[in-house]
C-alpha positions as CSV (number, residue, x, y, z in Angstrom):
1,M,0.0,0.0,0.0
2,D,1.3,3.4,-0.9
3,A,0.5,6.9,0.5
4,I,-2.2,7.8,-2.0
5,D,-3.9,4.4,-1.4
6,V,-4.0,5.3,2.3
7,I,-5.6,8.6,1.5
8,K,-8.1,7.1,-1.0
9,R,-9.2,4.4,1.5
10,R,-9.7,6.9,4.3
11,L,-11.6,9.3,2.0
12,K,-14.0,6.5,1.1
13,E,-14.5,5.8,4.8
14,E,-15.3,9.5,5.4
15,R,-18.0,9.5,2.7
16,V,-16.6,12.4,0.8
17,P,-19.3,15.1,0.3
18,D,-20.8,15.7,-3.2
19,A,-18.4,13.3,-4.9
20,P,-18.7,9.7,-6.0
21,D,-15.8,7.2,-5.5
22,P,-12.6,9.3,-6.0
23,D,-11.5,6.9,-8.7
24,D,-14.6,7.6,-10.7
25,I,-14.6,11.4,-10.6
26,G,-14.1,13.2,-13.9
27,A,-16.4,16.2,-14.2
28,K,-18.5,18.4,-12.0
29,K,-22.1,17.0,-11.9
30,K,-23.7,19.0,-9.1
31,R,-23.2,22.0,-6.9
32,P,-20.8,21.1,-4.1
33,R,-21.6,22.0,-0.5
34,E,-18.0,23.1,0.0
35,V,-15.2,24.3,-2.3
36,A,-11.4,24.5,-1.8
37,F,-9.1,27.5,-1.4
38,M,-5.4,27.4,-1.0
39,D,-3.8,29.7,1.5
40,V,-1.3,31.4,-0.9
41,N,0.9,32.4,2.0
42,L,1.3,28.9,3.3
43,C,1.5,27.2,-0.1
44,F,5.0,26.1,-1.1
45,P,4.2,25.2,-4.7
46,C,5.2,21.5,-4.5
47,G,2.7,20.5,-7.2
48,K,1.1,17.6,-5.3
49,C,-2.5,19.0,-5.2
50,P,-2.7,19.7,-8.9
51,E,-1.4,16.2,-9.6
52,F,-4.1,14.6,-7.5
53,C,-7.1,16.8,-8.4
54,P,-9.6,14.6,-10.1
55,V,-11.1,17.5,-12.2
56,Q,-7.9,19.3,-12.8
57,C,-9.1,22.6,-11.4
58,I,-5.9,23.6,-9.5
59,E,-3.3,25.7,-11.3
60,Y,-0.3,27.9,-10.6
61,L,-1.3,31.5,-10.3
62,A,-0.2,33.9,-13.0
63,P,3.2,35.6,-12.5
64,G,3.0,38.5,-10.1
65,S,-0.3,37.4,-8.6
66,V,1.3,37.2,-5.2
67,P,3.9,39.9,-4.9
68,N,7.5,39.1,-3.8
69,R,7.1,35.4,-4.7
70,G,9.2,33.9,-7.4
71,V,7.3,30.7,-8.2
72,Q,3.7,31.5,-7.6
73,P,1.6,29.3,-5.3
74,V,-1.4,27.3,-6.6
75,Q,-5.1,28.1,-6.3
76,D,-8.1,26.2,-7.5
77,R,-10.7,27.5,-9.9
78,F,-13.4,27.1,-7.3
79,Q,-16.2,27.3,-9.8
80,E,-15.0,23.9,-11.1
81,C,-14.3,22.4,-7.7
82,I,-16.4,19.3,-6.8
83,G,-15.8,19.4,-3.0
84,C,-14.0,16.1,-2.9
85,Y,-11.4,17.0,-0.1
86,I,-8.6,15.2,-2.0
87,C,-6.5,18.4,-2.2
88,V,-7.0,19.1,1.5
89,E,-5.8,15.6,2.5
90,V,-2.9,15.5,0.0
91,C,-1.6,18.8,1.3
92,A,-2.1,17.9,5.0
93,L,-0.8,14.4,4.8
94,L,1.8,14.3,2.0
95,T,3.4,17.7,2.8
96,D,3.8,19.7,6.0
97,Y,2.2,22.8,4.6
98,D,-1.5,22.1,5.4
99,A,-2.4,25.1,3.1
100,V,-5.8,23.9,1.8
101,R,-9.2,24.5,3.4
102,M,-12.7,23.8,2.4
103,Y,-15.3,26.6,2.7
104,D,-19.1,26.5,2.6
105,T,-20.2,27.3,-1.0
106,T,-22.9,29.7,0.2
107,L,-20.3,31.7,2.2
108,V,-18.0,31.8,-0.9
109,E,-20.9,33.0,-3.1
110,D,-21.8,35.7,-0.6
111,V,-18.2,36.9,0.0
112,L,-17.1,36.9,-3.7
113,G,-20.5,37.9,-5.2
114,V,-20.6,34.9,-7.5
115,K,-22.7,31.9,-8.1
116,V,-21.2,28.4,-8.0
117,G,-23.2,26.2,-10.4
118,D,-23.7,22.5,-10.8
119,T,-21.5,22.3,-13.9
120,K,-18.1,23.7,-15.0
121,P,-18.4,27.2,-16.3
122,D,-18.6,27.6,-20.1
123,A,-15.7,30.0,-20.2
124,Y,-12.3,29.6,-18.5
125,I,-12.1,31.7,-15.3
126,P,-8.4,31.9,-14.1
127,A,-7.6,31.2,-10.5
128,Q,-7.0,34.2,-8.2
129,P,-5.1,34.5,-4.9
130,Y,-8.1,35.6,-2.6
131,E,-5.4,36.3,0.0
132,E,-7.5,38.8,1.9
133,Y,-10.3,36.2,2.4
134,F,-8.8,32.7,2.7
135,S,-5.2,33.1,3.8
136,E,-3.7,33.4,7.3
137,G,-5.0,36.7,8.7
138,G,-7.7,36.7,6.1
139,T,-11.3,37.5,7.0
140,Y,-12.6,33.9,6.6
141,R,-9.6,31.6,7.1
142,H,-10.9,30.5,10.5
143,L,-14.1,29.2,8.9
144,G,-12.2,26.7,6.6
145,K,-12.1,23.0,7.3
146,G,-8.8,21.1,7.1
147,S,-8.0,17.4,7.2
148,R,-10.7,15.1,8.4
149,I,-8.7,11.9,8.5
150,R,-5.3,12.8,10.0
151,E,-6.4,12.0,13.6
152,K,-8.0,8.7,12.6
153,M,-4.9,7.2,10.9
154,T,-3.1,4.2,12.3
155,A,0.6,4.2,13.2
156,E,1.2,2.0,10.1
157,E,-0.6,4.5,7.8
158,R,1.3,7.4,9.4
159,A,4.6,5.6,8.7
160,I,3.6,5.1,5.0
161,L,2.8,8.8,4.6
162,N,6.0,9.9,6.4
163,A,8.0,7.7,4.1
164,A,6.3,9.3,1.0
165,R,7.3,12.9,2.1
């Protein structure tokens, strides 16, 4: 068993919200209850969350999006997010950054003045930093939900994940 198998098994046990079996995810089919945002101040762009995102909605921010950063951090295109929690768990368990949080979709709609639909938007909407809202010191960071499976892991699972780091 490797690290991603541990995460997938634990996610299945948690009954991931608004997403079918993580192996079968491919496109957004309904409006998620929660969407992901990366804390751009905590993100050290390791590339793990984009690699594991089942709908490929995580991208590196455009050059200069976060001032004084060489390589820009990642952010998801939240309108495409399916709320699967995979990026949260990958960041928390395969790195030490713990930079991804899930936020209630209604809160995000109210804060950003947008509507999150039940399908991917027709036009590409590039990711933005949203630092003032969802990063450390941001208005809503404290409302985000992090890893749900870290505390439930066995010693053997922790050893597998530590070896993968």
